[in-house]
C-alpha positions in Angstrom: 56.7 156.0 77.5 56.8 155.0 81.1 58.8 151.8 82.2 56.4 149.0 82.1 58.6 146.7 84.1 59.1 144.1 81.5 60.1 140.7 82.9 61.0 137.3 81.4 62.4 138.9 78.2 63.4 136.5 75.4 64.3 137.0 71.9 63.1 135.0 68.9 64.9 136.2 65.8 64.5 140.1 65.6 61.6 140.0 67.9 61.7 140.3 71.7 59.0 138.8 73.8 58.4 140.1 77.3 55.8 139.8 80.2 54.4 142.9 82.0 51.5 144.1 83.9 49.0 146.8 82.3 47.6 149.8 84.1 44.8 147.6 85.7 47.1 144.9 87.1 46.5 142.3 84.4 49.4 140.2 83.0 50.1 140.9 79.3 52.7 139.6 76.9 54.2 141.8 74.3 56.1 140.9 71.1 58.0 143.6 69.5 60.4 143.6 66.6 63.7 145.4 67.2 64.7 145.9 63.5 65.0 149.5 62.5 61.9 150.9 60.7 59.8 147.8 61.2 57.4 149.0 64.0 55.7 145.7 64.7 54.5 145.2 68.3 51.4 143.7 69.9 50.1 142.7 73.2 48.7 139.3 73.9 46.8 137.6 76.7 49.1 134.5 76.7 52.8 133.9 76.4 52.3 131.3 73.8 50.4 133.7 71.5 53.2 136.2 71.8 55.8 133.6 71.1 53.8 132.3 68.0 53.6 135.8 66.8 57.4 136.2 67.1 58.1 133.1 65.3 55.9 133.9 62.4 56.7 137.6 62.1 58.2 138.4 58.7 59.9 141.7 58.8 58.8 144.0 55.8 62.0 146.0 56.1 65.2 144.2 54.8 
């Protein structure tokens, strides 16, 4: 995967939230779980939505 130029990376529990620009120059906010074998990641249009997803994420792998 090419480097998407993540900025403003923060960690909320096992989930990292970062801001980047997609291929069309639009700002996107990504939430991704860093726990092994979890696989959760999603893109959002607002930082608040990404942070909410990070706060409410319940990792199925324990």
